[in-house]
C-alpha positions as CSV (number, residue, x, y, z in Angstrom):
1,M,0.0,0.0,0.0
2,T,2.9,2.3,0.9
3,N,4.7,1.5,-2.3
4,S,1.5,2.1,-4.3
5,N,1.0,5.6,-2.7
6,L,4.7,6.4,-3.2
7,T,4.4,5.5,-6.9
8,T,1.4,7.7,-7.3
9,R,3.2,10.6,-5.6
10,Q,6.1,10.2,-7.9
11,K,3.8,10.2,-10.9
12,V,2.1,13.4,-9.7
13,E,5.4,15.1,-8.9
14,A,6.7,14.1,-12.4
15,S,3.6,15.4,-14.0
16,M,3.9,18.7,-12.0
17,A,7.5,18.9,-13.0
18,R,6.6,18.5,-16.7
19,R,3.8,21.1,-16.3
20,R,6.1,23.6,-14.7
21,A,8.7,23.0,-17.4
22,S,6.1,23.5,-20.0
23,E,4.9,26.7,-18.4
24,T,8.5,27.9,-18.2
25,R,9.1,27.2,-21.9
26,F,5.9,29.0,-22.8
27,R,7.0,32.1,-20.8
28,L,10.4,31.9,-22.5
29,Y,8.8,31.6,-25.9
30,G,6.6,34.7,-25.1
31,M,9.6,36.7,-23.9
32,A,11.6,35.7,-27.0
33,S,8.8,36.8,-29.2
34,V,8.5,40.2,-27.5
35,L,12.3,40.6,-27.7
36,F,12.4,39.6,-31.3
37,G,9.6,42.1,-32.1
38,M,11.4,44.9,-30.2
39,L,14.7,44.0,-32.0
40,C,12.9,44.3,-35.4
41,L,11.6,47.7,-34.4
42,V,15.0,48.9,-33.2
43,V,16.6,47.7,-36.5
44,L,13.8,49.4,-38.5
45,F,13.9,52.7,-36.7
46,G,17.7,52.6,-36.6
47,D,17.9,52.1,-40.4
48,I,15.4,54.9,-41.0
49,F,17.2,57.3,-38.6
50,S,20.6,56.5,-40.0
51,K,19.4,57.3,-43.5
52,G,17.1,60.2,-42.6
53,Y,18.9,62.3,-40.0
54,S,21.1,64.0,-42.6
55,A,17.9,65.3,-44.4
56,F,17.6,67.9,-41.6
57,S,20.9,69.5,-42.6
58,Q,21.8,71.3,-45.8
59,T,25.1,72.1,-47.5
60,V,25.5,75.8,-48.3
61,L,28.3,78.0,-49.5
62,T,28.9,81.4,-47.8
63,T,29.9,83.9,-50.5
64,E,29.9,87.6,-51.1
65,I,28.0,88.6,-54.2
66,Y,27.6,92.0,-55.8
67,L,24.0,92.8,-56.8
68,D,24.9,94.6,-60.0
69,A,21.9,96.9,-60.8
70,D,23.1,97.4,-64.4
71,Y,23.3,93.6,-65.1
72,L,20.0,93.0,-63.4
73,E,18.4,96.0,-65.1
74,I,16.6,97.0,-62.0
75,S,16.8,99.8,-59.4
76,T,15.3,100.6,-56.0
77,T,12.4,102.2,-57.7
78,S,11.6,99.2,-60.0
79,D,8.1,97.6,-59.6
80,E,7.7,94.1,-58.2
81,Q,7.2,92.5,-61.6
82,A,10.6,93.9,-62.8
83,L,12.3,92.7,-59.6
84,M,10.9,89.2,-60.1
85,N,11.9,88.9,-63.7
86,A,15.5,90.0,-63.3
87,N,18.2,87.5,-64.4
88,Y,19.4,86.4,-60.9
89,E,20.6,83.0,-62.3
90,G,22.9,84.8,-64.7
91,L,24.2,87.0,-61.9
92,V,25.2,83.9,-59.9
93,K,26.9,82.4,-62.8
94,N,28.9,85.6,-63.6
95,H,29.9,85.8,-59.9
96,F,31.4,82.3,-59.8
97,K,32.9,82.6,-63.3
98,T,34.8,85.7,-62.1
99,E,35.8,84.3,-58.7
100,M,36.8,80.8,-59.7
101,Q,38.0,81.5,-63.3
102,P,37.2,78.1,-64.9
103,S,39.1,77.3,-68.1
104,G,36.9,76.3,-71.0
105,R,33.2,75.7,-71.5
106,K,33.3,72.3,-69.9
107,E,34.7,73.5,-66.6
108,R,32.2,76.4,-66.6
109,R,29.3,74.0,-66.9
110,Q,30.8,71.9,-64.1
111,L,31.2,75.0,-61.9
112,Y,27.6,76.2,-62.5
113,S,26.2,72.7,-61.9
114,M,27.5,72.7,-58.3
115,I,25.2,75.6,-57.4
116,S,21.6,74.8,-56.9
117,A,19.0,76.0,-59.3
118,G,17.4,77.7,-56.4
119,A,20.3,80.1,-55.8
120,G,18.8,82.7,-58.0
121,W,15.5,82.4,-56.1
122,Q,17.4,83.1,-52.9
123,I,18.8,86.4,-54.2
124,Q,15.4,87.3,-55.6
125,K,13.9,86.7,-52.2
126,E,16.5,89.0,-50.5
127,I,15.9,91.8,-53.0
128,L,12.1,91.5,-52.7
129,A,12.4,91.8,-49.0
130,D,14.8,94.8,-49.1
131,T,15.2,96.7,-52.4
132,S,17.9,98.9,-50.8
133,L,20.3,95.9,-51.3
134,I,20.4,96.6,-55.1
135,G,23.9,97.9,-56.0
136,Q,25.5,96.5,-52.8
137,T,27.6,93.5,-52.0
138,I,25.8,91.0,-49.7
139,T,26.9,87.9,-47.9
140,I,24.6,85.0,-48.6
141,D,24.5,81.3,-48.0
142,L,23.8,79.8,-51.4
143,I,22.3,76.3,-51.5
144,M,24.5,73.7,-53.2
145,D,23.4,71.1,-55.7
146,D,22.4,67.7,-54.3
147,D,25.6,66.0,-55.6
148,V,27.7,68.5,-53.6
149,D,25.4,68.0,-50.6
150,Q,25.8,64.3,-50.6
151,W,29.6,64.5,-51.1
152,F,30.0,66.9,-48.2
153,K,27.8,65.1,-45.8
154,H,28.7,61.5,-46.6
155,D,31.7,61.1,-49.0
156,H,34.0,63.9,-47.9
157,G,37.3,62.3,-46.9
158,N,36.4,59.0,-48.5
159,D,38.2,58.2,-51.7
160,D,36.0,55.3,-52.7
161,G,35.3,56.6,-56.2
162,S,31.5,56.7,-55.7
163,T,31.2,60.4,-56.1
164,R,29.8,61.8,-59.4
165,L,31.9,65.0,-59.1
166,S,34.9,65.6,-61.5
167,E,38.4,66.4,-60.5
168,A,37.9,70.1,-61.1
169,Q,34.8,70.2,-59.0
170,L,36.5,68.3,-56.2
171,G,39.4,70.8,-56.3
172,W,37.0,73.8,-56.0
173,L,35.1,72.1,-53.2
174,D,38.4,71.3,-51.3
175,S,39.3,75.0,-51.5
176,W,35.9,76.0,-50.1
177,V,36.2,73.5,-47.3
178,E,39.7,74.7,-46.3
179,S,38.4,78.3,-46.2
180,G,35.4,77.3,-44.2
181,D,32.9,78.7,-46.7
182,L,31.4,75.3,-47.4
183,H,29.4,74.1,-44.4
184,T,26.0,72.7,-43.3
185,R,23.1,74.4,-41.6
186,F,19.6,73.3,-40.5
187,N,17.6,72.5,-43.5
188,T,14.7,74.9,-43.3
189,T,14.0,74.3,-47.0
190,F,12.8,70.8,-46.1
191,F,10.0,72.2,-44.0
192,V,9.1,75.4,-45.9
193,N,9.2,74.3,-49.5
194,G,6.8,72.1,-51.5
195,D,7.9,69.3,-53.7
196,S,10.5,69.8,-56.4
197,R,12.4,67.9,-59.1
198,E,15.6,69.1,-57.5
199,P,16.3,67.1,-54.3
200,E,18.0,70.0,-52.5
201,L,14.9,72.2,-53.0
202,A,12.3,69.5,-52.2
203,G,10.3,70.0,-49.0
204,I,7.3,68.6,-47.2
205,R,5.3,71.7,-46.5
206,G,2.9,71.0,-49.3
207,A,2.4,67.4,-48.2
208,M,2.0,68.5,-44.6
209,T,-0.6,71.1,-45.5
210,G,-2.4,68.6,-47.7
211,T,-2.3,66.1,-44.8
212,F,-3.7,68.6,-42.3
213,L,-6.6,69.7,-44.7
214,T,-7.4,66.0,-45.5
215,L,-7.5,65.0,-41.8
216,L,-9.6,68.1,-41.1
217,V,-12.2,67.1,-43.6
218,T,-12.0,63.5,-42.3
219,F,-12.6,64.6,-38.7
220,L,-15.4,67.0,-39.4
221,L,-17.3,64.3,-41.3
222,S,-16.4,61.1,-39.5
223,F,-16.7,62.2,-35.9
224,P,-20.3,63.5,-35.8
225,I,-21.5,60.8,-38.2
226,G,-19.7,58.0,-36.3
227,V,-20.9,59.3,-32.9
228,A,-24.5,59.6,-34.1
229,A,-24.5,56.1,-35.6
230,A,-23.1,54.6,-32.4
231,I,-25.7,56.4,-30.3
232,Y,-28.5,55.3,-32.5
233,L,-27.4,51.6,-32.8
234,E,-26.7,51.3,-29.1
235,E,-29.6,53.3,-27.5
236,F,-32.4,53.7,-30.0
237,A,-32.3,51.1,-32.7
238,P,-34.7,48.2,-32.3
239,K,-33.1,44.8,-31.9
240,N,-34.2,43.0,-35.0
241,R,-32.7,41.3,-38.0
242,L,-32.1,44.5,-39.9
243,T,-30.0,46.1,-37.2
244,E,-28.1,42.8,-36.8
245,I,-27.2,42.9,-40.5
246,V,-26.1,46.6,-40.1
247,E,-23.9,45.7,-37.1
248,I,-22.3,42.7,-38.9
249,N,-21.5,44.9,-41.9
250,I,-20.0,47.6,-39.8
251,N,-17.7,45.0,-38.2
252,N,-16.8,43.6,-41.6
253,L,-16.0,47.0,-43.0
254,A,-13.4,47.5,-40.4
255,A,-11.5,44.6,-42.0
256,V,-11.9,45.6,-45.6
257,P,-8.6,46.4,-47.4
258,S,-8.1,50.2,-47.6
259,I,-7.6,50.2,-51.3
260,T,-11.3,49.1,-51.7
261,F,-12.4,52.4,-50.2
262,G,-10.2,54.2,-52.8
263,L,-12.0,52.3,-55.5
264,L,-15.3,53.3,-53.9
265,G,-14.3,56.9,-53.7
266,L,-13.1,56.9,-57.4
267,A,-16.4,55.4,-58.5
268,I,-18.8,57.5,-56.4
269,F,-17.2,60.8,-55.5
270,I,-15.2,61.4,-58.7
271,N,-17.1,59.6,-61.4
272,I,-20.6,60.2,-60.2
273,F,-20.5,63.4,-58.1
274,G,-17.7,65.0,-60.1
275,V,-15.4,65.9,-57.1
276,S,-12.0,67.1,-58.3
277,R,-9.2,64.6,-58.2
278,S,-6.1,65.0,-56.0
279,T,-7.8,67.4,-53.5
280,P,-8.1,67.2,-49.7
281,L,-11.9,67.2,-50.1
282,V,-12.0,63.9,-52.0
283,G,-9.2,62.5,-49.9
284,G,-11.1,63.4,-46.7
285,L,-14.3,61.8,-48.1
286,V,-12.5,58.5,-48.8
287,L,-10.7,58.4,-45.4
288,T,-14.1,59.2,-43.7
289,L,-15.5,56.0,-45.2
290,M,-12.5,54.1,-44.0
291,T,-12.4,55.5,-40.4
292,L,-16.2,55.4,-39.8
293,P,-16.3,51.6,-38.8
294,T,-13.5,52.2,-36.2
295,I,-15.2,55.2,-34.7
296,I,-18.6,53.5,-34.6
297,I,-17.2,50.4,-33.0
298,S,-15.2,52.3,-30.4
299,G,-18.2,54.6,-29.8
300,R,-20.5,51.7,-29.1
301,A,-18.0,50.2,-26.7
302,A,-17.7,53.5,-24.8
303,I,-21.5,53.7,-24.5
304,K,-21.8,50.1,-23.3
305,A,-19.2,50.9,-20.6
306,V,-21.5,53.5,-19.0
307,P,-23.2,51.7,-16.0
308,P,-27.0,51.0,-16.5
309,S,-27.6,52.7,-13.1
310,I,-26.9,56.0,-14.7
311,R,-29.7,55.5,-17.2
312,E,-32.0,54.1,-14.6
313,A,-31.4,57.0,-12.2
314,A,-32.0,59.6,-15.0
315,L,-35.2,57.9,-16.1
316,G,-36.4,57.5,-12.5
317,L,-36.1,61.3,-12.0
318,G,-38.3,61.9,-15.0
319,A,-35.8,62.4,-17.8
320,S,-36.8,61.4,-21.3
321,K,-34.9,58.8,-23.3
322,M,-33.3,61.6,-25.3
323,Q,-32.3,63.6,-22.2
324,T,-30.9,60.5,-20.6
325,V,-28.7,59.8,-23.6
326,F,-27.5,63.3,-24.3
327,H,-27.3,64.7,-20.8
328,H,-25.9,61.7,-18.9
329,V,-24.7,58.8,-21.1
330,L,-23.0,60.8,-23.9
331,P,-20.8,63.0,-21.6
332,L,-19.5,59.9,-19.8
333,A,-18.9,58.0,-23.0
334,L,-17.3,60.9,-24.9
335,P,-13.7,60.3,-23.7
336,G,-13.8,56.8,-25.1
337,M,-15.3,58.1,-28.3
338,L,-12.6,60.7,-28.7
339,T,-9.9,58.1,-28.1
340,G,-11.4,55.8,-30.8
341,T,-11.6,58.8,-33.1
342,I,-7.9,59.7,-32.6
343,I,-6.9,56.2,-33.2
344,G,-8.9,56.1,-36.4
345,M,-7.4,59.4,-37.5
346,A,-3.9,58.1,-36.8
347,Q,-4.8,55.1,-39.1
348,A,-6.0,57.5,-41.8
349,L,-2.8,59.5,-41.5
350,G,-0.7,56.6,-42.5
351,E,-2.8,55.4,-45.4
352,T,-1.5,55.6,-49.0
353,A,-3.4,53.0,-51.1
354,P,-6.9,54.6,-51.1
355,L,-5.4,58.1,-51.9
356,L,-3.4,56.7,-54.9
357,M,-6.7,55.6,-56.4
358,I,-8.1,59.1,-56.3
359,G,-5.2,60.8,-58.0
360,M,-3.3,62.2,-55.0
361,I,-0.1,60.7,-56.5
362,A,0.2,63.8,-58.8
363,F,3.3,65.9,-58.7
364,V,2.1,69.1,-56.9
365,V,4.6,71.9,-56.3
366,D,2.3,74.6,-54.8
367,V,1.2,74.5,-51.2
368,P,-2.6,74.0,-51.1
369,G,-4.6,76.9,-49.6
370,F,-8.0,75.2,-49.2
371,I,-9.7,71.8,-49.4
372,N,-10.4,72.0,-53.1
373,D,-6.8,72.9,-54.2
374,P,-4.6,70.2,-55.8
375,S,-2.4,68.6,-53.1
376,T,-0.7,65.5,-51.9
377,V,-0.3,64.0,-48.4
378,L,2.8,62.9,-46.5
379,P,2.5,59.1,-47.1
380,V,2.1,59.6,-50.8
381,Q,5.0,62.1,-50.8
382,I,7.1,59.4,-49.2
383,F,6.0,57.0,-51.9
384,L,6.9,59.4,-54.7
385,W,10.4,60.2,-53.3
386,S,11.1,56.5,-52.7
387,D,10.7,55.9,-56.4
388,S,13.2,58.7,-57.4
389,P,16.6,57.6,-58.6
390,E,18.6,60.5,-57.1
391,R,20.6,59.6,-54.0
392,A,19.6,62.7,-52.1
393,F,15.9,61.7,-52.3
394,T,16.8,58.6,-50.2
395,E,17.6,60.6,-47.1
396,R,14.6,62.9,-47.7
397,T,12.4,59.8,-47.9
398,S,13.7,58.6,-44.6
399,G,13.4,62.1,-43.1
400,A,9.8,62.4,-44.2
401,I,9.2,59.0,-42.6
402,M,10.6,60.2,-39.4
403,V,8.3,63.2,-39.5
404,L,5.3,60.9,-40.2
405,L,6.2,58.6,-37.4
406,G,6.5,61.6,-35.1
407,F,2.9,62.6,-35.9
408,L,1.7,59.1,-35.4
409,I,3.4,58.8,-32.0
410,I,2.0,62.2,-30.9
411,M,-1.5,61.2,-32.0
412,N,-1.4,57.8,-30.2
413,T,0.1,59.4,-27.1
414,A,-2.7,61.9,-27.1
415,A,-5.2,59.1,-27.3
416,V,-3.6,57.3,-24.3
417,V,-3.4,60.5,-22.2
418,L,-6.9,61.6,-23.1
419,R,-8.3,58.2,-22.1
420,R,-6.4,58.2,-18.8
421,R,-7.3,61.8,-17.9
422,L,-11.0,61.8,-18.8
423,E,-12.2,58.3,-18.3
424,R,-14.1,57.4,-15.2
425,R,-13.7,54.1,-13.3
426,W,-16.9,52.7,-11.9
């Protein structure tokens, strides 16, 4: 009898040992999965940062240039149109031709190609801001071409033969480096300019403005419609087969691929209603369709979280159904609704596929001023730059991704903070 009990105990202990070992392995598998996921994020963010941090600096050449009034054919009394049409590009070329004295036509072309096409616009901007500079010598930081920018930030000091610059160009650059005239500064162009074919002049202002206007349209449409639908389905809609079908379809729409909404917007808003392509208005309409299921589902969950005693107390004091919902239930559920809305907007911020279908892939240089102006958005701008062959667009692509990730982190952080500060625990 004793041996039988001892054998049973041994079997139980062995079984417990195997169970504990199995639980330990499961915990280790879970920890390994989390660590692997974190490692992938670190590698991803590290790669983006290593390629994109240099986009926030820009190579410039500090030089003194004489604003020759006779060559420009302008004066301090010239009208704005004459000031804008002056040959500033030729002035820049003449300045460097005199200063560097290139020999031959080929070297002159190489010299001029090192200066950005936007150098003339820089001088124009200075004169438009202060016409008294005409006829004077000014010190200005001229933007360099993207090849020079990449050489100075990445290849300077490395003789690996990867540079596209000639021996003459490298000689001029070395002389500017030794004199301290060639240096980098914070790249304000990246934030104040729209898109451009020239990498050193390309910026994200147009895409950021388009993104803001698109999200504004999305919020103004999706939030009231989503909240109203959630209130009706949860508080007023009769429980029958029709409402069950509606609820099932709302849940299914939350899992529909985003490009489907782009096709829907193309077919309805553009082809039927004639809304202009590539505008924040049509982009906001499409993203509204995509975010509505998320807002409705989160809104219904927030309404369900309100204790039934709140409704019963309001009804017991003589409040109508409408007063109970809008005076008691809705204020308590609103923090959860706002949280779901912010998460839905963050999802919309990162969407690209539906916007490609409605024409927001167009090359747009001007910054949009209203919701019906042609524009693009930040994810689409990243897509366009990633397809460009120039090396300088690689760092601008990564830099724009860093800006987009920053916005996403801010929006998700705002959702968490809002939920913690406003939610009530029952």
